C-alpha positions as CSV (number, residue, x, y, z in Angstrom):
1,M,103.1,11.4,64.0
2,N,106.4,11.6,62.6
3,K,105.8,9.2,59.2
4,T,103.4,8.2,56.9
5,V,101.0,5.6,58.6
6,E,99.7,3.2,55.8
7,V,96.4,1.4,56.4
8,R,95.0,-1.8,54.3
9,W,91.4,-2.8,54.6
10,H,90.3,-6.2,53.7
11,G,86.5,-6.8,53.4
12,R,83.6,-7.6,51.1
13,G,81.4,-5.4,49.0
14,G,78.4,-4.2,51.1
15,Q,80.4,-4.2,54.8
16,G,81.2,-0.6,54.3
17,A,85.1,-1.1,54.5
18,K,85.4,1.6,51.6
19,S,83.0,4.0,53.1
20,A,84.9,3.6,56.5
21,S,88.4,4.3,54.9
22,A,86.8,7.4,53.6
23,V,85.5,8.5,56.6
24,L,88.5,7.7,58.5
25,A,90.6,10.1,55.8
26,E,88.0,12.8,56.0
27,V,88.3,12.6,60.1
28,L,91.7,12.7,60.4
29,F,92.0,15.5,57.3
30,E,89.7,17.8,59.5
31,E,92.0,17.4,62.4
32,G,94.9,18.8,59.9
33,K,96.5,15.7,58.6
34,Y,97.3,14.9,55.0
35,V,95.4,11.9,53.7
36,Q,94.6,9.7,51.1
37,A,91.9,6.8,50.6
38,F,91.2,4.9,47.9
39,P,89.5,1.4,47.1
40,E,90.7,-1.3,44.8
41,Y,88.1,-4.2,44.1
42,G,87.4,-6.5,41.0
43,A,83.6,-7.4,40.7
44,E,81.7,-4.3,42.2
45,R,79.1,-6.5,43.9
46,Q,77.9,-7.3,47.2
47,G,79.9,-10.0,48.8
48,A,83.1,-9.5,46.6
49,P,86.4,-9.5,48.3
50,I,87.6,-5.6,48.3
51,R,90.6,-3.8,49.7
52,A,90.7,-0.2,50.6
53,Y,93.7,2.0,51.7
54,N,94.8,4.9,53.7
55,R,97.7,7.0,54.2
56,V,98.0,9.4,57.1
57,S,100.7,12.0,57.6
58,D,101.8,15.4,59.0
59,A,103.2,16.2,56.1
60,P,102.3,16.1,52.1
61,I,101.9,12.7,50.8
62,R,103.9,12.2,47.5
63,R,103.2,8.4,47.0
64,R,100.3,7.6,44.9
65,C,100.7,3.8,44.4
66,G,98.8,0.9,46.5
67,V,99.7,0.2,50.1
68,Q,102.3,-2.9,50.1
69,N,103.6,-2.4,53.7
70,P,100.9,-1.3,56.0
71,N,101.4,-0.1,59.5
72,I,97.8,-0.8,60.4
73,V,95.7,-3.8,58.6
74,V,91.9,-3.7,59.4
75,V,89.9,-7.1,58.6
76,V,86.4,-6.2,58.5
77,D,85.1,-9.5,57.5
78,P,86.2,-12.5,59.6
79,T,86.6,-15.2,57.1
80,M,89.4,-12.9,55.4
81,V,91.8,-13.7,58.2
82,E,92.5,-17.0,56.0
83,S,91.6,-16.3,52.7
84,A,93.0,-12.7,52.5
85,N,96.3,-13.3,53.8
86,P,96.1,-10.0,55.6
87,T,99.8,-10.2,57.2
88,E,101.2,-10.2,53.6
89,G,103.9,-7.4,53.3
90,S,102.7,-5.9,56.8
91,A,105.5,-4.2,59.1
92,E,106.7,-6.4,61.8
93,D,105.0,-4.2,64.6
94,A,101.9,-3.9,62.4
95,L,98.8,-3.4,64.3
96,Y,95.6,-5.7,63.4
97,I,92.2,-4.6,64.0
98,V,90.0,-7.6,63.4
99,N,86.2,-8.0,63.4
100,S,85.9,-11.3,65.0
101,G,84.2,-12.6,68.4
102,E,87.4,-15.0,68.9
103,N,89.3,-14.8,71.8
104,A,92.1,-12.1,71.1
105,K,94.9,-14.3,72.2
106,K,94.0,-17.2,70.0
107,L,93.2,-14.9,67.0
108,R,96.8,-13.6,67.3
109,S,98.0,-16.8,67.2
110,R,95.9,-17.6,64.1
111,L,97.0,-14.7,62.4
112,G,100.9,-16.1,63.1
113,V,102.4,-12.7,63.8
114,T,105.5,-11.5,65.7
115,S,105.5,-10.6,69.2
116,K,106.1,-7.0,68.0
117,A,102.6,-7.0,66.4
118,R,99.5,-5.8,68.3
119,V,96.0,-7.2,67.6
120,L,92.9,-5.4,68.5
121,V,89.6,-7.4,68.4
122,V,86.1,-6.5,68.3
123,N,82.9,-8.2,67.5
124,A,81.8,-5.6,65.1
125,T,79.4,-8.1,63.5
126,K,77.6,-8.8,66.9
127,I,77.2,-5.0,67.6
128,T,75.6,-4.7,64.3
129,L,73.6,-7.1,64.5
130,E,72.1,-5.9,67.8
131,E,72.2,-2.3,66.9
132,L,71.1,-2.3,63.1
133,G,69.6,-5.7,63.0
134,Q,72.1,-6.3,60.0
135,N,75.8,-6.9,59.4
136,R,77.3,-3.6,58.6
137,P,80.5,-3.4,60.5
138,N,82.2,-0.6,59.5
139,A,80.7,1.7,62.2
140,P,82.2,-0.6,65.3
141,I,85.4,-0.7,63.5
142,L,85.4,3.1,63.2
143,G,85.2,3.1,66.7
144,A,87.9,0.5,67.4
145,L,90.2,2.9,65.3
146,S,89.5,5.7,67.5
147,N,91.6,3.7,70.0
148,V,94.5,3.9,67.6
149,F,94.1,7.6,66.4
150,T,93.7,8.9,70.2
151,E,94.2,12.6,69.1
152,V,90.9,12.7,67.4
153,P,88.0,12.3,70.0
154,V,85.5,9.4,69.2
155,E,82.8,12.1,68.8
156,A,84.7,13.2,65.7
157,F,84.1,10.0,64.2
158,V,80.6,9.7,65.1
159,N,79.9,13.4,64.1
160,H,81.6,12.8,60.8
161,F,79.7,9.5,59.8
162,T,76.4,11.0,60.8
163,N,77.1,13.7,58.4
164,K,78.1,11.7,55.8
165,M,75.2,9.1,56.1
166,K,72.6,12.0,56.8
167,T,70.3,10.7,53.9
168,L,69.7,7.6,56.4
169,P,66.5,7.6,58.5
170,A,67.5,8.9,62.1
171,K,66.9,5.4,63.8
172,T,69.6,4.3,61.8
173,L,71.8,7.0,62.3
174,E,71.5,6.5,66.2
175,A,72.1,3.0,65.8
176,N,75.3,3.6,63.9
177,R,76.3,6.3,66.5
178,R,75.9,3.6,69.2
179,A,77.8,0.8,67.2
180,I,80.9,3.4,66.8
181,L,80.8,4.3,70.6
182,R,80.4,0.3,71.3
183,G,83.2,-0.4,69.1
184,R,85.4,1.7,70.7
185,D,84.6,0.5,74.3
186,E,84.4,-3.3,73.2
187,A,87.7,-3.5,71.3
188,V,90.1,-5.7,73.4
189,F,94.0,-5.5,72.6
190,A,95.8,-9.1,72.3
């Protein structure tokens, strides 16, 4: 990683975007990277739109402002493809990781991204409904991100998530472990 990679997350309160951005930063920090993670939201309530941000680098990060031109855009809530304008300010060759059950090529077209952009689709909602019985798509999204940060084994994401959420029942932790692994395996590039 020669430059700072900036990540912008689009989600809704209660879906775990803020927690997932923190886990991503902590996992990469443990791997020796310099990181930042911070949220931005208005009304702090379930279902309200939120954004979260990460910066990742091999060198110290001096910037302290919001992420305006992300290299990676994570769309945790599929309704935000239209409502949040996730492509705004993104790099021409940005990577979009989208929680959706939609065909990856159709989603790419709907996003309206350039041919240089990459789109990675994972049906995180389906995975968490099957594994947890509720829509908490942050775990499979972290699994999908492990396809991007390949220098970090997916087990690092699993172990860190489990340690961070250790107050949850063992059954829930195991379901999240499976959701992370499925997110990695079921993500599809368009």
